[in-house]
C-alpha positions in Angstrom: 21.9 -21.8 -20.9 22.0 -22.6 -17.2 25.3 -23.2 -15.5 25.4 -25.9 -12.9 27.8 -26.5 -10.0 28.4 -29.7 -8.2 29.1 -29.2 -4.5 31.3 -31.4 -2.3 28.1 -33.1 -0.9 27.0 -34.0 -4.4 24.1 -31.7 -4.7 23.6 -29.9 -8.0 23.1 -26.1 -7.9 21.7 -24.3 -11.0 22.7 -20.6 -11.5 21.2 -18.4 -14.2 23.7 -17.0 -16.8 24.9 -13.5 -16.0 23.0 -12.0 -19.0 19.7 -13.4 -17.8 17.7 -10.3 -16.6 15.8 -10.6 -13.4 12.2 -9.2 -13.7 11.8 -5.8 -12.1 8.5 -5.1 -10.2 6.5 -2.9 -12.6 5.2 0.4 -11.3 2.0 1.9 -12.6 2.2 5.7 -12.7 -1.4 7.1 -13.1 -4.0 9.3 -11.6 -6.6 6.8 -10.3 -10.3 7.4 -9.6 -13.1 4.9 -9.2 -16.8 4.6 -8.6 -16.2 1.3 -6.8 -14.1 -0.2 -4.0 -10.4 -0.6 -5.0 -7.8 -3.1 -3.9 -4.1 -2.7 -4.8 -1.6 -5.5 -4.7 1.2 -4.1 -6.9 3.2 -0.9 -7.1 1.4 2.3 -8.0 2.3 6.1 -8.0 0.0 9.0 -8.4 -3.1 10.5 -6.8 -6.0 8.1 -5.9 -9.6 9.4 -5.5 -12.4 7.1 -4.2 -14.6 9.7 -2.4 -17.5 7.3 -1.5 -15.6 4.0 -1.5 -12.9 1.9 0.2 -9.3 1.7 -0.8 -7.5 -1.5 0.4 -3.7 -1.6 0.1 -2.7 -5.3 0.1 0.3 -6.9 1.8 2.4 -6.9 -1.3 1.5 -3.4 -2.4 3.8 -0.4 -2.5 1.8 2.8 -3.0 3.2 6.3 -3.4 0.1 8.6 -3.6 -2.1 11.3 -2.1 -5.3 9.4 -1.2 -8.8 10.7 -0.8 -11.4 8.0 0.0 -14.3 7.1 2.3 -12.2 4.4 4.0 -8.6 3.4 3.7 -7.2 0.0 5.0 -3.5 -0.5 4.8 -1.8 -4.0 4.9 1.2 -3.1 2.8 3.4 0.0 2.3 1.9 3.5 1.6 3.8 6.8 1.3 1.7 9.9 1.0 -1.0 11.8 2.8 -4.4 10.0 3.5 -7.7 11.8 3.8 -10.8 9.6 4.6 -14.4 10.7 5.1 -14.9 7.9 7.6 -11.9 6.0 8.8 -8.3 4.9 8.2 -6.9 1.6 9.4 -3.3 0.6 9.5 -3.0 -3.1 10.1 0.0 -4.7 11.9 1.7 -5.6 8.6 1.1 -2.0 7.3 3.5 0.9 6.9 2.4 4.5 6.3 4.6 7.5 5.9 2.4 10.6 5.6 -0.3 12.6 7.4 -3.7 11.1 8.3 -7.0 13.0 8.3 -10.2 11.2 9.2 -13.0 11.0 11.7 -11.7 7.6 13.0 -8.2 6.3 12.9 -7.0 2.8 14.0 -3.3 1.8 14.1 -2.7 -1.8 15.2 0.1 -2.8 17.5 3.1 -3.6 15.3 2.2 -1.3 12.4 4.6 1.5 11.3 3.4 5.1 11.1 5.3 8.3 10.6 3.4 11.5 10.2 0.7 13.7 11.7 -2.8 12.8 12.8 -5.8 15.1 12.5 -9.2 14.0 13.6 -11.9 15.6 11.5 -15.3 15.3 13.1 -18.3 14.6 10.8 -21.0 17.1 10.9 -24.3 15.3 11.7 -27.6 17.1 12.3 -29.0 16.7 15.8 -32.6 15.4 16.1 
């Protein structure tokens, strides 16, 4: 099943046969809503709604979505507009292509961001 090659230095190299399919990264296409915090470490496409909770996009994640959440923390890749009730954080390993709307926004040195930023102040009653 596996073909081997002997190199001049005597090391053995194994190569898969040409018909052996390499696994593709599966993509979940869904509309996602949750009543709890959500962490994503895979590939997902579709709107995500976590109005009172936190969305964490892991280092290996590839997300293509419009996101509405209380907080969004991005370590991986995200393409789409983000709207957070509190804050959005893009970590140094993170990449975001899309518009950001939140009361607080943090983009670490080394992170990639392409889009517009809109600061939306929370309305709090004065005592």
